[in-house]
N, C-alpha and C positions, 0 to 999 in steps of 0.2 A: 471346590477351590483349594489349591495348595498354598503353602506358605510363600512360594515363589510368585504366586499370582497377586498377593496382597500389595497394596500401596503402603510401603514401609513408612513413608512420611506421615501418612494418615494414621497408621497404627500407632506410631510413637506419639503423635499429638494426642490421640485418644487415651493412650496409656498415662500421659502426663495429667490429663483431665481427671482420670480415675484416681490418681494419687491425690490430687487436690480435693476431690470429693471425700476420700477417706479421711484426710486430715481435717477438712472443714466439718465433717460429720462429728468427728471426735471433739473438735473445738466447740461445736454447738452444745454438746453434753456438758462440757466443762464450764461453758458460759452460763448454762442453766444452773449449775451448782453454785457458781459465783453469785448469781442473783438470789437463789433461795437461802444461801448462808449469810447474805448481807456483805460479802467480801468487797464487791464493787462499791457499795455505799460507804463502807469503812475506809477503803483506800482513797476514795475521792477527797476525804478530809485530812489525809496524811501527806507530809513531805516524804521524800525517799526514805523508806523504812526497811528494816530487816524482816525476815519471815516471822521471827518471834514477836516483834512489835506489831506486825499486821495481825497475827493470830490473837494477840492480846486485845487489840482494838476491836476485833470482831467476836471475841470470846469463843474462839475455836481451837481445835487441836493443832499444834504447830506443825507436826509431821505431815498431816494432810494438807495444810495450807502451803507448805513448802513444795510439795509435789504438784499441787494445783498451780502454783506460781510458775513452775517449770513449763507447764503446758501453755500458760498465758504468755510467757516470754517468747518461746519458740513460735507461738502462733501470732506474734506481732500485736498482742493486746496490751501487754505490760512491758515497761522498760526496765532493764536490769543494769546495775553498775557492779561489775565483778570485783572491783577493787574494794568498794565499801560493802559489798554483798547486800546491796539494798535494791528495793523494787519501787516502781512508781507507776501509777495509773495516770497517763497524760490527761489533762482537762478536756481535750478534744474527744478522747475516747470515753471519758466519764459522762460527757454530754449525750452519749448514746447508750449508756449501760447502767445508769443508776435510777433509783426510784424517783429522784428529783427531776430526772430527764423526761418523765412521761409528758406527752404521748410518744416521745421518741426513744423510749427505752427498749432496745432490741433484745436485751437479756431476758425480759419477761416472755417474749415470744419463743425463745429457745426452749422453754419448758415443754412445748408441744412435742419436741423430738423424743424426749424420754417418756412422756405420757403415751405417745403412739407406739413407741418401741416396746412398751410393757405388754402389748396385746399381739405382738408379731406372730407368736405361735398359733393363736386362734385365728388370725387373719389368713395364715397359710392354710389351715384346715378349711377355711371358707373358700379359698381358691380351689381346693380339691373337691369339696363336697357341696358347695353352695351354702345358702343361708347367710347368717351374719353374726356379728359380735354385739351383744346387748349393751345398752347404755351403762348398766350396772357394772360392767367389766372395766370401766374407766374411773377408778376411784378419785382421781384428782382433777378430772375434766371440769367439773363445776367450778372448782377453785381457780383453775387457770383461765377458764372462760370469763369468770367474774373479773379477774385482773386485766384480761385483754379488753373487756368492755370498759373497765375503769380508765383505760388509757385512750381508747379510740372513741367510744360513744359518749361517755359522760362529759369529758371536757368540752365537747362540741355541741352537746344536745340543745342547750338553751339558746346559745348565741348563733349557731350555724345550721343545725339539722332542722329544728322546728320552724325557723324562718324560711326554709325552702318552700313551705306551703303558705301562700299569701293569706294574711289575716288570721293565721292559726294562733299565734301568740295572744292576740287580743281576745279571741274566743276563749282560750284557756284562762285568761285573767278574769273574764266575765263569769265563766263557769259552765263546763260541759261534761259529758260522760265519756270516759276514756277506758279502753281495754288494751292490754298488752298480751298478745298470744305467744306462748313459749317464752315467758318472762325470765326464765332462769332464776338467778338469785334476786331479781327484782330491783337492781340498783338504778336502772333508768327510770322505772316507774316511781320509786321512792324519791328520786330527785325531782321529778315533775310534781309529785304530790306536795313536796315542800315549797316548790316555786310557785304553784298555782293552788292556793288553799280553797278557792271557790269551786274548783273542779273536783270530780269524783273519779277514782281510779280503781280498776280491777285487773289483777294479774293472774293468768292461768299458766300452769306448767305441769307436765307429767312427773317431774322430779320432786319427790318429797323433800329431798335435801335442799333443792333450790328454793322451794316454797317456804321451808323453815327459815332459811337465811333471810328471805324477803320479809317475812313476818317479824323476825327479830329486829331487823333494821327499822321497820316501821314503828315498832314499840319503843325502840330507843329514841326515835325522833318525836314520839308522842303524836303521831299522825292519826287523825280520825277520819280522813277522807280517802282511805285506801284499804283494799282487802285483797287477800291472796287465797287461791284455792287450787288444790291438786285436781287437774282436769285434763282429759284427753282432748287435744285441740281439734280432733276430727269429729267431736261430739259437742260442738258449741251449743247448737239448738237454741239460739237466741234471735229474736226477730226485731230489727230496727231499734235496738236499744242504745246505740252508741253514736256519738258525733265524731270520734276519732278512734281508730284502731291502729295499733303499731305492732310490727314484728321486727326484731333486731337479730339478724343472722339466724333465723329460726326455720323458715319455710323449707329449705332444701333438706333439713334433717327429718322431716315428717314422713311417717309411713305412707300416708295418703295425702300428699300436698294439694292435689286438686280438690279434694273434699274439704280440706282446711280453708282453702281460698274461697270456696263456695260458701262455707259457713261464715267467714268474715264478711263477704258481700251481703249475706242475709242479715247479719247483725248490725250493719251500718244503717243509720237513718238516711232518708233520701238526699239530704245535703251533707252527708258525712264524708270523711276523707280517710283513706287507708294509706298509711306511710310504711313502706316496706324497705328496710335496709337489707341488702344481701350482697354476696360476693361479686365484685366486678370481674367481668370476663365475657367471652363469647361462648355460644353453645357449640361452636365448631373448633376443634383442637388446632387447626392450622391458623386460626385467627389469634391464638394465644401464644404463638411462638415468641413474641417479644414481651409477654407479660412479665413484669419484674418479679412476681412471686409464683409464676406458673408451676414449676416443679413442686414447690411447697404446697400449693393449694390442691393440686391433683393428689398429692400424698395424703393430706388431711382428709380429702374426700374419700379415698380408698380405705383408709384405716380408721375413719370415724364416721363421717356424715353418711356415706353410702351404706356402710355395714350396719349401723344402728337402725337404719330404716329396713334393710333386708332382714334383720333379726326379728322384726315384727311382721314378717311376710309383706313388707311394704314395697313401694315402687323403686327404692334405691336411686332417687333422683341425683343425689350427689351435689357437692358444693359448686362444681363447675357446670351447673345447668345452663347458665349464661343468659344474657339479655334477651336473645331471640326467643328462647323457650319460656322465659319469665313473662314476656309480653303476651305470648300466645296463651299461656295458662291464665293470666289475669283477665284477658278478654273472654275466655271460655267460662270463667267463674262469674262473669256478669259485670265486669268493669268496662265501661264504654270509653273512658278517657284515661290514658296512662302516659305520664311524663317520667323521664329518667334524668336525674340530676346528679351532679358530681360536686364534691368539695375539693378545693385545690390541695388541701393538706392530706387528703385521704385517697390514695390510689388503690386501696384494697376493696372499696365498697361502692356500689351504686345505691341511689335512693330513688325508689319508685313512688310516685304520687298517683294514686288511683281513685277515681270517682265514678259514680253511676249517673246516667242522664236522668 
């Protein structure tokens, strides 16, 4: 096809889209920096201020703050008064960019862009030669995931997520055995341990960093009804020991997800419940065209979820394995009854409630 054969209108429209992608990608990085440095939090409490005043409030270097403000102004995030040379973060923007805005703080999610970008060279090599990038190559991933969970799972866990299972809160109050597989930093499990002192909680994760964080939080809380252990989720080897097993955004990362699900089914007591939170989406790409986070989730899958599994010679299931595949794998693992539920505030996740007959 020659240049004369191209639809010039379509070419120009796509060119404009690529310019937007370039600008928005850069803005995502600067938004991540604004979150990590506390600039958004500092500006939310200020009246229109100079770059010097903003830098002082955030205890940062003024020259860097001034250049960052330039990106925020031309990106439409921060307002600028050239006459007074002042900057202002509108309250409407602050409501989506500060730590006080959680769970609506988009700035925290922007951190994924830089975390994933840090392994781009290794991902490119995997494209060429196969294999994957190990979990250890993502030094901040545990930290960012813990913050993500702190915004999405923790605020909703007690009042919205657990009540999705009829009668579960009452059972937890009375006292049951609970296991969280792939518990990460253990924030969800520690929250449940505090809320339900009559129940006993066990957290397993392959990450020593995550388990250390979970144990440290439990010690700070003085919790005696919880334990954490570094363990490969594909080697649970426990029979009918738990009344409730949970996984939060963990199954699709596993090297052998089918084996993990079978182990979970085996570890449940006959009247037990498996509650699985995982990414909302379809197993078929054409059904995800209107997904509000489609490009982001496929990117996270390519550059983290899929590759960490492949690095372990795993299945490389990926974050966008989708509801259809999830239902199929749950049935094959031994779960006869599977319900999929949604929370109105959470368009990113599905909640699977699985039981055995």
